[in-house]
N, C-alpha and C positions, 0 to 999 in steps of 0.2 A: 621796766624793763628798758634797755635799751638794744636797738637793732643797729649793727655797723655794718656798712654795705660801702661796695668801691664805686658806686655810681649815681646820679640823679635818676637814670632811667628806671633802678631797681627801687631805689627808695622811692622814687612817687609810686611804685605801683603796689605797694606794702602797708600804704597809708591807714587802711584800716584792722590792719593788726594792733593789741593793744601792746604801749609802749612808746616810747620816743625814736626818733632815727636820726641817725650820726652818718652823715655821707664823708667816707675817709676820702679826703683830696690829698693824695701822695703818690708815689709811685717808686716802688723798689726794684725794677728791672732793669736801671741803667741810672747813670748819675754816680757822683761822688758817694762812696759808702763805707763804713766800718761799723764794728759790734753795737756802737753806741751814739747812733746819730741823734739824739735830742741833745746833747751837747751843743752850744751856742757857734762853736766854729765850726762846726759841721753843718748845722742848717744854713749859716752864712756861706759855705762854700759850696753846698748843695744849691744855694737862690743862685748864686753868681752865675753856676755851671746850667743851669736851667733857663736864666736870662740869656745866655750866649747862644744856648743851641735852641732852645724853643722860644722864645722871644716871651716869655712868664716874667712880668717885672719882678725885682728881688724881693723889694719891700712886698708886693703881695702874698708871696711865696712864705716869707719870712711872718707874715700875722696870721697865715693859715695855720703854718705850724705850732705857732704859741696859741691859738685860739684851739686847736687839736686837742693840744696836751694840756691845757687849763681846764676843757672840757670834761676832760678823762678824770683828772684829779679830784675834779666836785663830784665825782658820781660816788654815793656810798659802797661801800667794800663789797656786802650784800646783796646788792642789785646784782639780778643776772643781765647778762652781756650774751646776747645771740648772735655769730658772725656770720655772715651770709658771704662764702667763696665759693667760686666752681675751680676749675681742675688747672688751669692753664698757668703758664709763668708769673704773669701779671698778677693774679690773685693768691697764688701760694705763697711767694715771695713777701705779699703785705698779710698773709695767715702768719707767716712765720714773724714778721715784726710784730704786730698786734698780739700775738700771743705771750714774745719774752717782754714787751714791755707791762701785759696785763697782770703776768705772772708776777715779774718785779713791784708791782703796786699792789700786791695780795687780794688779787680780785680771786675770787673761789667759787664762784657760780657763772660758769661759761658753758655755752652749747653752740654747736652750728648747725646750718643747712650749708650741706655741700653735695655738690653731684656734676659728675661730667657728661652725663649724657640725660635726654627726656625721650622718650616713644614718641614716635611721629615728628621728630624735628631732627633733621639731617642737612648738612652738616651740625653740631651743636656747638655754638658757638660761649655762650653764658647766658645765664640768669634773666639777663635784657630781655630775650627772646620769648619769654614764658609770658603771659597774661597776669595780670592781677590775680584772678581766682586760681590760675597754676602755682601762683607762688606762695598763696595763702593754704593750698595744699600740702605744699612741700612742708611749710610750715608746722602744721598739724600732723603730719605723718613721716616725715623725714629728721626733722630738728632731736639731734642728739646732744647729751653731757657730754662736755670735752675732758677725758681721764689727765692722770698726771702723765701716763706715759705719753702721751699726745702734745702734751705742754713739752716733757725732755725732750721731744724728738723736735719740737719746734725749736729750742732751745740751741740744741747740737748744729742745728741745720742752718737756723742763722750763722752760728759762729763761723760756721763752716763756708757758708755764702759770703761771709764778707770777709774772710781772710782776705791776706796779701799774698799769699799761696794756693791756689786753685785747686790743688793735689788734695788740699783738705777735703773740697766735696767728693772727688773719689772716695777717699776714704770712707766718709760719711756714707755713701752709697752701697758700698760693699758691705756696711756692718747696719744698714737700716734695715729696722723691723716691720717698716711700712705703717705704724701707728695710724699716720695722717697718710690717708688713703693713695691721694695724689701728688704729694709732696717729690716723690722721688723721680717720676718722670718728667716732673716740672725741671727740678734741677737737670735731669739728662739733657732737657730741651737746652736748658741755659748755659752746659758745655759746648751746644754746637753754636755758641756766639762768638767763641772765639777764633781767629784766625787760623786757617791751614796752612801746613808748613807747605804743601805742595802750590798753592796760587796766592796765600795772602789774602784769601776771603772766609770768610765765616759763612754759615751754611745760608742765613739769608740772604748776602751778598751776592753769593754763588746764583741764587734764584733768580734776583734782580738781572743780574748779566746775563744769565740765560733766556730769560724770558724777554729782555731788548734785543736780543741776538738782530743787529743789522735793522730794526724796526723803531718806528717813532712810537711812542705809548703814553697815554696821559696819566697821570699820577694817580687817577682815581681806580682805573682799570689795573695799574701796577699793583694796587694796596688789594685791591680784591682778589686780587691772584694768590698775593701773599696768605692772605688769611685763610684763602679757602686750602693750601697749601700745609700752613703752619698753625692748626686748630688747636695746639697746645703750647702756643707763643701768650695771648691774648695781646699781641703789639698793637699799640693804637697808630692812631695816624700820623699824630705830629712825631710820636717816637721816631716811626718810621721814614716819615721828612727827615729829620735830624740826620738819621743813619746816613740816607741819599746824599744830604750836604757834604756828609764827611766824605763821601766818596767821589763828590766833585773838589774837592779840595785840594789845595801842593800843587807841585809843580808838574805832577803828570796825574790829572783827574781821569776818572774812568767814565764818566757820566756827565751830559750838558742837559740843561732844561732851557724853554725859551720864557718862564716867567718863574719869580720864585717861589718854592714849595710851602707849603701851608704853616703857618706857626702860631701861638696861642691869639696874638693880636689880627694876624690874617688867616682863618682857616677854609678859607674857599679853595680847594683842592683844583686849578683851571691850568696849572701848566701840565707841556707833556716832555717827556725826557728820553735821550738816546745815547747810545755809547759814544764814546771819544774813539778816536786812533788807539789809546792806550786800553781803552776799554775792549777792543777788539784782541789784543794783545794777550790780556787776561782769560777772553775767551778762547785763546787757543793753547793755555795753559803754560804759559811764560810767566814767569813769577819776578822776573828780575826788578820790571819797576816799580810793582808794589811795595817791596821791600825797602823803599826808600821813601815812602811816604808815612810821615810821621799821624799818629792815632792820637787825636786829643779827646779819648773814650774810654769809658768805666766800662768793665766786665765784673758785676757783682764788687771784692772789695779790692778788684786790681784796673790799676791804672796802666793803660795801656802805652800810653805815652812816656812813661820810666820804665816800666818792666814788659818786657817783648814774650810773652805768651804766646805757644802756638801750640796747636793739637794734629797728631799725624792720624787722627780717625777714631785712636784707640787710647792714648794718655798725653797726656798736658805736659810742656816743658818749656823751659827758656830757650829763644832760639837766639844763637851768637852767630855771627857775621863770620 
């Protein structure tokens, strides 16, 4: 038996369960994406992106991808694989990816432990909040086989999620039978990462600007406020820092910081942030400045630097000047 989990915290807490533990060290909630990112060109492209945005050494990222792919390839195809994933966008995109890969590799004994709440824990962010005992209880009480219908939903969902045309996600959501119980809501959260036609900000950036409204705030406090309000995202502190850095770039920066934001090599969150004069303009719902800002950023399979997809709050479309 192989347990695949998305973080060391959970991995360290289920060590008493039978089987081996594979901590999956990747992230599919941002960065360059296509339907098959196991191709070398996409591994290289993702490695360069994360080195630039998160300071993860490209060579380290590539070695990790190669190790994980080799590990999966060496697992006997009849061995049971248990996937441990909660409800948020970070986990659900990883679940989609893994079900796609495991299906292509013809693994046929798949099960999962997946929840979106736990009695007595509020707000519930994820499995890492639970003790070893509680996680073991989930394994024995909540583990369920993964059906062919669930795999099919993951395959179609991944295809839509990684498409260069994000309206494929809207179509997928309209037809989803919700065989994977938390995927549709996670992809709904994903759509909120596209910029608004009204301000040029996505919903997370809007929360940031409103929270900072004329006040200086520590990165740590800002991140805690975000995770409290966005429990369906699973956004990491480094992802958040990279997003804030984008807001500080260009000729019209919206934010400024007194110290570099956390990254892979320097993860300590000691910086403080505040709005610039341009950020205050955005706060006043004037979008003109932000329209001229280039976004070197991916949202699913969409590279916003090349295709200016925006949302009007109801649907996505390409914005033309």
